[in-house]
Backbone bond lengths (Angstrom), bond angles and torsions (degrees), N, CA, C in turn:
res aa  C-N    CA-C-N  psi(-1)  N-CA   C-N-CA  omega(-1)  CA-C   N-CA-C  phi
1 X - - - 1.452 - - 1.490 109.93 -
2 X 1.337 117.93 152.85 1.393 121.59 176.74 1.523 111.48 -141.52
3 X 1.338 115.24 152.95 1.486 120.39 176.50 1.508 108.46 -136.64
4 X 1.334 117.71 135.83 1.430 123.47 -179.32 1.528 108.96 -93.68
5 X 1.310 116.00 125.37 1.461 121.38 -176.71 1.513 110.29 -87.40
6 X 1.298 116.87 165.58 1.468 123.17 -179.23 1.515 111.39 -67.78
7 X 1.340 118.70 -15.33 1.492 119.94 177.37 1.538 110.49 -93.19
8 X 1.324 119.05 8.18 1.439 121.32 173.61 1.498 114.93 94.19
9 X 1.322 119.21 -7.41 1.460 120.98 -179.96 1.529 109.35 -87.96
10 X 1.293 116.38 146.26 1.477 122.04 176.41 1.494 107.14 -110.50
11 X 1.348 115.39 121.86 1.439 120.98 -176.61 1.531 109.58 -107.74
12 X 1.349 113.99 120.01 1.442 120.84 175.76 1.537 108.26 -79.93
13 X 1.301 118.14 145.59 1.453 119.61 -179.82 1.519 111.20 -152.31
14 X 1.316 115.08 155.03 1.465 121.98 170.25 1.539 108.28 -105.00
15 X 1.327 114.73 147.00 1.445 120.23 177.57 1.533 109.10 -133.20
16 X 1.325 114.87 135.68 1.437 121.94 169.56 1.498 109.10 -117.62
17 X 1.301 116.60 119.92 1.484 119.73 -179.03 1.488 110.84 -71.28
18 X 1.327 115.50 146.96 1.464 122.09 -179.63 1.501 110.49 -166.91
19 X 1.270 117.42 -147.44 1.475 124.61 -175.30 1.583 110.79 -77.26
20 X 1.344 111.02 -167.20 1.454 119.73 -175.24 1.531 113.14 -69.82
21 X 1.328 116.73 -30.39 1.515 120.55 -178.33 1.520 108.32 -72.82
22 X 1.338 115.45 128.75 1.457 120.67 -179.72 1.522 110.29 -104.69
23 X 1.319 117.33 129.23 1.466 123.31 177.46 1.519 108.11 -117.21
24 X 1.325 116.43 121.91 1.446 123.30 178.66 1.524 109.15 -105.67
25 X 1.332 116.68 128.18 1.462 120.85 -174.43 1.550 110.36 -112.47
26 X 1.338 116.88 131.16 1.450 122.65 -175.98 1.530 106.68 -117.60
27 X 1.321 117.28 116.89 1.426 123.82 -176.68 1.584 112.34 -76.55
28 X 1.313 115.82 173.83 1.450 120.38 -177.65 1.512 110.92 -100.02
29 X 1.347 114.29 -160.88 1.486 122.49 -177.84 1.532 109.73 -81.25
30 X 1.325 116.72 155.86 1.484 121.13 -174.91 1.510 109.98 49.96
31 X 1.277 116.92 45.24 1.484 123.70 -174.85 1.503 111.73 -152.81
32 X 1.307 114.95 -177.33 1.441 122.48 177.18 1.512 108.71 -157.84
33 X 1.262 117.43 -174.26 1.493 120.83 178.15 1.508 110.77 -63.21
34 X 1.335 119.17 -17.43 1.466 122.01 -178.99 1.526 111.58 -60.26
35 X 1.383 115.62 -30.69 1.475 117.40 -175.99 1.532 114.07 -67.45
36 X 1.317 117.69 -9.10 1.438 121.72 177.70 1.479 113.77 -91.51
37 X 1.329 120.20 5.26 1.449 122.66 -171.31 1.534 113.54 -57.62
38 X 1.338 117.75 -43.92 1.442 119.41 -179.37 1.494 113.65 -65.12
39 X 1.377 117.08 -38.89 1.457 120.84 178.21 1.538 110.66 -68.08
40 X 1.319 115.15 -42.55 1.469 120.10 178.02 1.525 111.29 -57.48
41 X 1.348 115.05 -42.01 1.436 120.83 -179.02 1.569 114.26 -67.66
42 X 1.326 113.48 -34.06 1.476 119.45 -168.55 1.544 114.95 -104.49
43 X 1.311 119.32 -16.43 1.445 117.71 177.35 1.540 110.65 -69.99
44 X 1.334 115.91 145.05 1.497 118.34 -178.91 1.546 112.02 -59.45
45 X 1.309 117.05 156.59 1.457 121.51 -175.14 1.483 112.18 -76.82
46 X 1.308 120.08 3.46 1.479 119.59 176.34 1.578 109.70 -76.27
47 X 1.318 117.53 -2.17 1.471 120.78 176.91 1.543 108.97 -112.53
48 X 1.333 115.98 131.58 1.451 120.62 164.42 1.493 107.50 -89.51
49 X 1.313 117.75 126.09 1.469 121.81 -170.30 1.524 111.27 -113.67
50 X 1.293 117.08 133.83 1.465 124.25 170.14 1.518 108.65 -118.90
51 X 1.382 116.23 132.51 1.433 121.03 177.33 1.538 109.11 -132.69
52 X 1.350 115.70 97.43 1.472 118.88 -179.09 1.514 112.00 -85.20
53 X 1.349 115.15 155.45 1.454 121.04 161.84 1.499 108.12 -84.14
54 X 1.315 118.51 121.38 1.440 121.02 179.38 1.544 111.17 -61.74
55 X 1.298 118.42 161.39 1.451 121.66 179.07 1.517 111.72 -53.29
56 X 1.332 116.40 126.45 1.468 120.87 179.49 1.518 113.65 86.79
57 X 1.326 117.72 2.65 1.461 122.57 178.35 1.537 110.29 -117.45
58 X 1.368 115.81 153.87 1.429 118.40 174.73 1.508 114.07 53.44
59 X 1.329 115.55 -128.46 1.476 120.27 -176.90 1.545 112.26 -96.05
60 X 1.328 116.66 -0.63 1.481 120.74 179.08 1.514 112.30 -72.95
61 X 1.283 115.54 154.27 1.522 120.72 -178.02 1.510 108.90 -77.79
62 X 1.331 113.81 168.68 1.439 122.89 174.69 1.548 107.45 -143.47
63 X 1.315 113.22 60.30 1.455 118.20 -179.05 1.516 113.86 -72.37
64 X 1.324 115.26 -34.74 1.474 121.74 179.54 1.549 109.08 -123.91
65 X 1.341 116.34 119.52 1.445 118.99 -178.21 1.514 111.56 -61.42
66 X 1.369 115.17 141.33 1.470 118.06 176.87 1.556 109.46 -80.70
67 X 1.296 115.72 153.73 1.444 119.51 178.56 1.535 109.69 -118.44
68 X 1.294 116.76 -33.45 1.492 121.99 178.01 1.522 109.14 -139.62
69 X 1.321 116.73 170.41 1.455 121.70 173.88 1.485 112.11 -65.71
70 X 1.324 118.98 -15.58 1.458 120.20 175.00 1.517 111.46 -64.29
71 X 1.354 116.11 -30.08 1.454 118.33 176.79 1.505 112.62 -65.61
72 X 1.333 116.96 -41.85 1.455 120.60 174.30 1.545 111.89 -63.01
73 X 1.355 113.53 -41.40 1.500 117.36 -179.28 1.499 111.59 -64.08
74 X 1.337 116.86 -36.77 1.478 121.69 177.90 1.551 108.70 -65.36
75 X 1.329 116.18 -43.00 1.472 119.12 177.20 1.525 111.09 -56.29
76 X 1.335 115.98 -44.45 1.450 119.99 -176.67 1.541 109.41 -66.90
77 X 1.301 117.41 -37.23 1.456 120.34 175.77 1.524 113.33 -61.18
78 X 1.360 111.50 -45.05 1.522 116.50 178.34 1.511 110.72 -67.77
79 X 1.344 116.57 -35.75 1.485 121.09 176.58 1.515 109.30 -60.41
80 X 1.315 118.34 -47.10 1.467 122.56 -179.44 1.508 110.50 -64.85
81 X 1.365 117.45 -36.79 1.460 120.61 177.76 1.515 109.76 -61.88
82 X 1.364 115.94 -47.41 1.464 119.91 -175.34 1.574 110.88 -62.77
83 X 1.346 113.80 -38.18 1.458 116.76 -178.55 1.529 114.15 -92.67
84 X 1.351 114.90 7.57 1.462 122.19 177.53 1.528 113.42 57.34
85 X 1.364 113.67 44.32 1.464 119.87 176.49 1.500 106.15 -98.36
86 X 1.333 116.81 101.05 1.469 119.60 -172.84 1.547 109.54 -78.18
87 X 1.340 118.58 -44.61 1.431 121.21 178.52 1.555 107.85 -135.01
88 X 1.305 114.99 146.82 1.465 119.69 -174.79 1.526 110.85 -143.88
89 X 1.332 115.36 158.00 1.459 121.37 158.61 1.508 106.47 -86.74
90 X 1.344 118.75 137.71 1.438 122.50 -172.67 1.495 110.07 -122.94
91 X 1.318 117.24 132.90 1.491 119.45 178.34 1.498 108.47 -135.60
92 X 1.379 114.22 129.41 1.441 121.12 179.25 1.502 113.32 -123.64
93 X 1.318 116.28 135.75 1.473 122.51 179.63 1.556 109.59 -108.32
94 X 1.316 115.98 129.77 1.490 122.72 175.63 1.519 109.77 58.94
95 X 1.333 119.43 -119.28 1.508 120.89 177.06 1.505 110.96 -61.59
96 X 1.349 115.20 -30.03 1.441 119.47 -179.16 1.549 110.45 -63.81
97 X 1.337 116.32 -23.42 1.465 119.74 174.65 1.505 111.07 -65.45
98 X 1.291 117.71 -36.64 1.455 121.09 177.63 1.539 111.15 -66.88
99 X 1.288 116.21 -44.63 1.460 120.79 173.77 1.498 113.37 -58.50
100 X 1.337 114.81 -43.59 1.462 119.98 177.99 1.524 112.47 -62.11
101 X 1.327 116.33 -44.20 1.483 120.15 178.52 1.523 109.62 -64.19
102 X 1.304 119.67 -41.89 1.474 121.88 -179.37 1.503 109.03 -64.64
103 X 1.327 119.57 -42.66 1.461 122.27 177.87 1.507 110.24 -60.79
104 X 1.365 115.20 -48.52 1.468 118.54 -178.10 1.477 112.07 -62.57
105 X 1.361 119.22 -28.97 1.452 121.94 178.33 1.524 110.10 -77.15
106 X 1.329 116.10 -40.73 1.478 121.07 -177.72 1.509 112.75 -72.54
107 X 1.333 117.63 -32.98 1.466 121.36 -175.00 1.517 109.75 -135.19
108 X 1.314 116.84 64.74 1.481 123.37 -172.35 1.528 114.30 -58.13
109 X 1.325 116.39 -32.49 1.493 119.10 -176.25 1.545 111.55 -76.96
110 X 1.329 116.71 -6.81 1.456 119.16 -175.52 1.509 111.93 -101.08
111 X 1.333 117.22 -3.33 1.460 121.59 -178.12 1.515 110.36 -115.65
112 X 1.361 115.42 116.17 1.465 120.14 177.81 1.528 110.56 -74.89
113 X 1.313 117.43 -54.03 1.445 124.81 -179.58 1.514 111.00 -141.32
114 X 1.329 117.95 146.73 1.457 121.87 -174.83 1.535 107.78 -123.37
115 X 1.364 115.56 132.22 1.435 122.12 176.75 1.540 109.23 -121.19
116 X 1.341 114.10 127.28 1.443 121.32 179.37 1.496 110.25 -113.05
117 X 1.317 118.14 113.02 1.478 124.84 -175.61 1.518 109.73 -108.22
118 X 1.338 115.66 111.58 1.472 119.66 178.75 1.532 110.11 51.84
119 X 1.364 114.42 45.92 1.465 119.46 -170.26 1.518 111.86 -81.98
120 X 1.287 115.79 152.57 1.461 120.04 166.67 1.513 109.98 -63.56
121 X 1.315 117.36 164.54 1.439 123.36 -175.24 1.543 111.08 -70.57
122 X 1.316 115.42 161.56 1.471 121.29 168.61 1.484 109.17 -63.56
123 X 1.322 119.54 -14.54 1.476 124.21 179.36 1.530 111.44 -105.17
124 X 1.336 116.28 15.48 1.475 120.59 175.58 1.458 114.77 90.22
125 X 1.339 115.56 -173.52 1.445 124.28 179.25 1.524 107.66 -121.74
126 X 1.346 118.63 107.98 1.440 120.50 -174.70 1.505 116.03 -64.35
127 X 1.314 115.31 132.39 1.494 122.07 173.32 1.524 107.22 -86.43
128 X 1.284 118.98 121.98 1.457 124.58 -174.72 1.539 111.28 -116.52
129 X 1.313 116.53 143.85 1.466 121.77 172.63 1.538 109.22 -73.36
130 X 1.321 119.73 170.54 1.479 121.53 176.13 1.509 112.17 -56.92
131 X 1.349 116.80 -24.50 1.449 121.08 179.76 1.538 113.70 -90.63
132 X 1.343 114.68 4.85 1.457 119.47 176.70 1.536 111.58 84.16
133 X 1.321 121.26 12.61 1.453 123.94 179.79 1.501 109.99 -87.95
134 X 1.349 118.66 133.33 1.485 122.29 -177.88 1.531 110.08 -66.70
135 X 1.325 117.18 125.33 1.453 122.05 174.35 1.523 110.41 -81.05
136 X 1.312 116.84 144.05 1.477 118.91 -172.94 1.502 113.87 -109.09
137 X 1.291 119.65 -27.02 1.488 122.89 -173.77 1.498 111.67 -122.92
138 X 1.338 113.54 160.91 1.472 120.80 176.21 1.573 111.24 -61.79
139 X 1.361 113.28 -33.80 1.450 118.53 -179.73 1.560 111.67 -66.19
140 X 1.321 115.33 -36.99 1.437 120.22 176.68 1.526 110.47 -67.02
141 X 1.306 116.06 -42.62 1.452 121.66 179.16 1.505 110.41 -63.09
142 X 1.340 118.91 -42.09 1.435 124.07 -177.36 1.506 110.66 -66.44
143 X 1.317 118.35 -25.39 1.473 119.37 178.89 1.528 113.20 -97.00
144 X 1.329 116.64 3.04 1.492 120.03 -177.91 1.535 108.07 -67.43
145 X 1.339 117.26 134.33 1.469 120.52 -179.09 1.490 116.22 -60.23
146 X 1.342 116.89 -38.75 1.471 120.27 -179.76 1.526 111.49 -68.79
147 X 1.314 116.60 -41.56 1.486 119.76 176.75 1.527 109.71 -59.81
148 X 1.370 115.15 -45.96 1.462 117.92 -179.07 1.541 112.25 -65.57
149 X 1.324 116.42 -35.07 1.462 118.43 176.38 1.540 110.65 -62.35
150 X 1.319 115.61 -40.05 1.443 121.85 179.05 1.548 111.33 -64.34
151 X 1.341 114.31 -45.94 1.472 119.45 177.91 1.541 110.52 -59.28
152 X 1.374 114.45 -43.30 1.445 118.45 -178.21 1.542 111.82 -63.20
153 X 1.356 113.76 -38.48 1.458 118.87 179.44 1.531 110.83 -66.67
154 X 1.332 116.60 -34.38 1.478 120.38 175.47 1.515 111.38 -65.39
155 X 1.299 115.68 -48.33 1.494 120.16 -177.10 1.545 108.77 -61.61
156 X 1.333 117.92 -39.15 1.429 120.93 -179.66 1.528 114.00 -84.70
157 X 1.293 117.23 -4.70 1.442 121.99 -177.96 1.542 114.11 62.27
158 X 1.327 113.30 41.67 1.508 119.82 -177.78 1.530 110.42 -78.75
159 X 1.292 117.11 87.16 1.437 119.84 -179.35 1.536 112.42 -62.99
160 X 1.311 117.13 -32.58 1.435 122.33 -177.16 1.509 110.37 -64.03
161 X 1.355 116.86 -38.00 1.455 119.47 178.77 1.492 112.36 -60.37
162 X 1.357 116.03 -45.87 1.470 120.23 -178.13 1.558 110.20 -73.53
163 X 1.304 117.21 -32.63 1.450 119.15 178.17 1.540 109.47 -64.57
164 X 1.330 119.89 -43.55 1.423 123.05 -179.84 1.523 110.68 -67.40
165 X 1.387 117.01 -44.40 1.422 120.33 -177.66 1.522 112.57 -64.67
166 X 1.372 115.66 -43.69 1.440 119.36 179.99 1.501 112.24 -70.88
167 X 1.346 117.46 -35.06 1.454 119.15 176.43 1.515 112.67 -61.94
168 X 1.312 114.60 -39.04 1.476 118.90 -178.64 1.531 113.55 -74.42
169 X 1.322 115.84 -42.86 1.485 119.14 -170.85 1.512 114.26 -97.81
170 X 1.315 116.75 -31.45 1.452 119.74 -174.40 1.546 112.71 -106.88
171 X 1.299 115.12 -37.32 1.496 119.49 -179.56 1.543 112.26 -124.03
172 X 1.311 119.68 54.77 1.457 120.47 -178.39 1.502 116.44 -67.49
173 X 1.339 116.61 -28.28 1.464 120.41 -178.40 1.509 113.91 -109.88
174 X 1.325 118.23 -35.33 1.452 119.11 -179.53 1.547 109.01 -129.86
175 X 1.287 115.66 109.55 1.497 117.17 -179.81 1.542 108.47 -88.15
176 X 1.323 114.33 147.46 1.455 118.27 176.01 1.529 111.61 -65.24
177 X 1.298 115.54 160.75 1.432 120.66 174.50 1.534 107.70 -59.15
178 X 1.339 117.18 151.70 1.485 122.19 -170.48 1.536 110.75 -53.69
179 X 1.342 116.13 -49.22 1.472 117.68 -177.27 1.513 113.67 -61.48
180 X 1.362 115.65 -39.69 1.456 120.14 177.31 1.505 109.93 -65.12
181 X 1.312 116.81 -47.59 1.449 121.59 -177.09 1.540 112.94 -57.63
182 X 1.339 113.89 -39.86 1.473 119.10 177.57 1.518 110.79 -61.08
183 X 1.334 116.44 -38.97 1.454 119.95 178.47 1.542 111.32 -67.60
184 X 1.321 116.26 -38.13 1.460 121.01 177.87 1.503 111.00 -64.30
185 X 1.316 116.54 -42.25 1.475 120.77 179.74 1.500 109.81 -66.33
186 X 1.320 118.68 -41.76 1.443 122.59 178.21 1.554 110.34 -56.76
187 X 1.353 113.70 -40.54 1.462 117.27 179.14 1.513 111.66 -64.40
188 X 1.334 117.63 -37.68 1.497 121.29 179.73 1.516 106.92 -65.03
189 X 1.312 119.21 -40.32 1.472 121.80 -177.09 1.537 111.76 -68.21
190 X 1.359 116.13 -23.95 1.461 119.43 -178.33 1.535 114.08 -82.15
191 X 1.306 117.96 -14.21 1.475 120.08 -173.28 1.513 111.18 -62.62
192 X 1.336 115.96 134.35 1.462 121.67 -173.11 1.538 112.87 -111.69
193 X 1.352 118.37 4.01 1.477 119.73 -165.43 1.543 112.06 -132.89
194 X 1.304 118.16 28.92 1.466 120.69 -170.87 1.500 114.67 -53.67
195 X 1.350 117.57 -49.38 1.481 119.78 -178.75 1.499 111.31 -68.95
196 X 1.342 118.13 -41.78 1.455 121.69 -178.23 1.519 110.91 -62.83
197 X 1.326 117.64 -40.90 1.443 121.14 -177.97 1.526 110.68 -72.10
198 X 1.362 117.82 -40.07 1.455 119.89 177.77 1.532 110.93 -60.92
199 X 1.326 115.36 -38.22 1.480 119.47 179.04 1.524 110.22 -71.00
200 X 1.359 118.72 -41.40 1.433 121.33 -178.24 1.573 109.20 -67.67
201 X 1.299 118.82 -41.51 1.452 122.19 175.84 1.503 113.46 -63.46
202 X 1.292 116.57 -36.44 1.466 122.38 178.04 1.545 110.95 -64.40
203 X 1.310 115.15 -37.11 1.488 120.21 -176.39 1.546 111.88 -95.97
204 X 1.306 118.16 -5.71 1.482 119.92 179.47 1.510 109.27 -61.55
205 X 1.285 118.14 131.83 1.471 120.97 -179.82 1.531 109.24 -165.75
206 X 1.338 115.34 96.79 1.491 119.33 179.26 1.555 110.00 -101.76
207 X 1.356 116.81 11.79 1.466 120.68 179.63 1.564 106.52 -79.94
208 X 1.319 113.95 -169.64 1.469 117.28 177.25 1.538 111.75 -110.83
209 X 1.353 117.98 14.91 1.414 123.77 179.96 1.543 109.72 -128.26
210 X 1.337 115.30 171.12 1.442 119.66 177.59 1.532 109.29 -78.17
211 X 1.341 116.01 148.01 1.501 119.64 175.39 1.535 110.16 -101.80
212 X 1.314 115.61 12.66 1.446 121.66 -179.22 1.522 115.48 103.21
213 X 1.349 114.20 -21.43 1.505 115.58 177.22 1.545 110.36 -131.54
214 X 1.320 117.39 -13.36 1.453 117.69 -179.05 1.560 108.71 -154.28
215 X 1.277 116.61 143.95 1.471 121.74 179.89 1.505 108.58 -74.06
216 X 1.328 117.81 146.71 1.455 122.83 178.19 1.528 112.34 -67.45
217 X 1.324 114.80 145.44 1.510 119.87 179.08 1.514 110.26 -79.04
218 X 1.335 118.18 -21.56 1.468 119.98 -174.77 1.502 113.07 79.47
219 X 1.377 117.16 6.74 1.454 120.10 -177.02 1.532 113.27 -62.62
220 X 1.308 116.74 -22.08 1.455 118.59 -177.68 1.515 114.64 -54.74
221 X 1.376 114.27 -37.01 1.461 117.97 -177.18 1.525 113.25 -67.43
222 X 1.355 116.58 -10.33 1.445 120.12 179.80 1.551 113.54 -82.96
223 X 1.322 114.90 -11.23 1.465 119.11 179.65 1.515 109.91 -75.07
224 X 1.307 115.12 125.61 1.487 120.29 -178.45 1.546 112.04 -111.22
225 X 1.297 116.42 -15.95 1.479 121.90 -177.47 1.566 109.34 -70.88
226 X 1.339 117.78 144.12 1.489 118.88 169.54 1.527 109.27 -63.58
227 X 1.337 114.76 145.95 1.477 120.71 -173.01 1.498 110.32 -122.94
228 X 1.324 117.39 137.92 1.447 123.49 169.23 1.515 109.83 -112.55
229 X 1.324 117.33 120.46 1.432 122.89 -178.96 1.538 107.60 -105.60
230 X 1.330 119.22 119.28 1.435 126.01 178.14 1.521 110.28 -117.20
231 X 1.309 117.68 123.81 1.461 122.70 -179.81 1.525 110.48 -137.99
232 X 1.345 115.92 139.07 1.460 120.08 179.87 1.521 110.47 -94.48
233 X 1.293 116.87 132.55 1.464 123.02 -175.38 1.529 113.21 -69.25
234 X 1.364 117.40 -9.25 1.437 121.03 177.28 1.556 111.25 -108.73
235 X 1.311 116.41 17.14 1.441 123.17 -177.71 1.551 111.16 -65.72
236 X 1.329 117.15 121.36 1.449 121.70 178.94 1.526 113.87 -95.24
237 X 1.356 115.71 -6.59 1.446 120.14 -178.01 1.565 110.42 -102.24
238 X 1.289 116.85 -47.51 1.441 123.08 -179.86 1.562 108.31 -107.99
239 X 1.297 114.05 111.65 1.500 118.49 -173.34 1.524 111.06 -76.25
240 X 1.322 113.85 164.01 1.470 119.71 173.63 1.503 110.38 -61.11
241 X 1.314 117.82 -37.57 1.476 121.72 178.05 1.529 110.87 -57.65
242 X 1.324 117.76 -46.61 1.436 120.95 -179.59 1.528 109.63 -63.07
243 X 1.308 115.18 -43.94 1.480 119.87 -177.04 1.560 111.04 -65.95
244 X 1.300 116.23 -38.66 1.462 118.26 177.38 1.539 112.31 -70.69
245 X 1.352 115.69 -29.50 1.478 117.29 172.18 1.551 108.24 -57.92
246 X 1.355 114.37 -48.84 1.484 120.46 -179.53 1.540 109.43 -58.48
247 X 1.296 117.42 -48.48 1.468 122.09 -176.66 1.507 110.95 -63.52
248 X 1.304 117.66 -45.78 1.488 122.15 -178.74 1.541 111.22 -67.58
249 X 1.327 116.57 -37.18 1.471 120.17 176.59 1.546 109.74 -63.70
250 X 1.309 116.34 -40.11 1.459 118.19 179.19 1.528 112.21 -67.07
251 X 1.325 115.64 -36.62 1.472 120.10 175.70 1.488 110.58 -61.18
252 X 1.338 116.50 -47.30 1.465 121.26 -176.26 1.528 111.66 -69.17
253 X 1.309 118.51 -21.23 1.456 121.67 178.57 1.501 114.32 -102.68
254 X 1.375 115.02 12.07 1.476 122.03 176.71 1.523 112.71 56.92
255 X 1.352 116.99 37.21 1.436 120.39 174.48 1.519 109.85 -78.65
256 X 1.316 115.59 136.74 1.487 120.94 176.95 1.522 108.72 -78.45
257 X 1.327 117.53 103.30 1.446 119.90 -175.14 1.516 113.43 -139.66
258 X 1.317 116.03 160.31 1.486 124.60 172.72 1.551 105.42 -122.70
259 X 1.335 114.15 136.75 1.489 118.63 179.44 1.537 107.63 -120.00
260 X 1.333 117.33 124.95 1.422 120.15 178.55 1.520 110.49 -129.95
261 X 1.323 116.70 135.89 1.452 122.14 179.29 1.557 107.54 -99.20
262 X 1.345 115.79 129.50 1.434 122.29 179.51 1.500 111.46 -103.81
263 X 1.334 115.86 159.13 1.477 121.44 177.38 1.541 108.42 -91.13
264 X 1.341 116.19 60.42 1.459 123.76 -174.29 1.524 110.92 -138.38
265 X 1.300 113.16 174.87 1.513 120.44 168.92 1.517 110.51 -97.98
266 X 1.322 115.72 -145.76 1.478 121.71 -176.14 1.517 113.35 -73.27
267 X 1.305 117.97 -15.36 1.467 119.88 179.46 1.513 111.30 -121.50
268 X 1.307 117.67 76.44 1.439 120.56 176.50 1.529 116.31 -54.88
269 X 1.327 113.92 -26.16 1.478 118.06 -179.19 1.522 110.87 -66.75
270 X 1.325 118.94 -29.48 1.446 122.49 175.97 1.519 111.94 -91.02
271 X 1.351 114.84 -37.55 1.462 119.20 -175.20 1.526 113.45 -74.26
272 X 1.368 116.25 -34.54 1.486 119.24 -175.83 1.492 109.76 -160.05
273 X 1.339 114.85 64.40 1.445 120.57 -175.74 1.565 112.55 -61.38
274 X 1.335 117.94 -34.81 1.447 120.99 -177.25 1.511 110.71 -63.46
275 X 1.365 117.14 -44.29 1.445 120.20 -179.86 1.526 112.95 -68.35
276 X 1.345 115.61 -35.40 1.477 120.83 177.44 1.507 111.31 -62.58
277 X 1.371 115.33 -43.29 1.466 120.37 177.06 1.482 110.93 -60.43
278 X 1.316 117.76 -41.80 1.491 121.66 -179.70 1.509 109.43 -63.71
279 X 1.360 118.08 -45.55 1.487 120.65 -179.52 1.504 111.30 -63.48
280 X 1.363 118.07 -40.75 1.420 119.49 178.95 1.554 112.74 -64.05
281 X 1.341 114.92 -45.27 1.432 120.18 -178.41 1.539 111.26 -61.26
282 X 1.377 115.90 -44.03 1.460 118.81 -179.84 1.519 111.34 -62.06
283 X 1.331 113.53 -38.26 1.516 117.94 -176.61 1.533 112.02 -72.49
284 X 1.339 115.33 -41.16 1.497 118.12 -174.20 1.493 114.45 -82.45
285 X 1.361 117.54 -13.04 1.463 120.05 -179.99 1.544 110.80 -64.13
């Protein structure tokens, strides 16, 4: 299904009918709404679930390049307006956690509860050179060898490149079933905004301090919804340092949150879907 927003973007989405409680799922980078399939299948039917492809991902359009996560948050607001979703539970995975936090800060009355799964920090996701040096500008990111290798693999449709990269970083212990994994890889190949998103994530900062390249906006303190933070101790993408930045920033801003460490990697939905479902149910009840 797709819906055209007032800003001209068309957002593709999946919907699973259920009860009165609405849960909106925001995927991460090199991903699409397909990555939510296990959760959509296993969450109880008391939730009506929406899982959109963010602008420039999956089947959604990319008519206007994003500059910050505020652009994604605005898309989600317009998406909810079009579908008449007045209040929602919101869940974001990886980069989608940043979009979810920005949305909850911008539109606090529209979020009942917020779930962050293996989320990037409140201070963003640093773009690093091969030598581990923090990149500061979009131009530096655009000239980064790894980013360019990824773009080249997309242009050439190199499924093997993304299969190996995702197997190592996202699914090092538990790989998805073959048919699911093929869908996930197809989503990575469809992404249209790799450089723009890397730059936006690098500059994302809703804390009250500098992240090394930009001062924090302080938007975190605007979040009023209770928050569940789930992080896997074997995560190779989002470090414990980043997660503790998020946790400590929430403490300092008096956010009502719960922090739980899982025995998983960057994809708890594949590594331990049963436990994730339990955690979500307990939190949303």
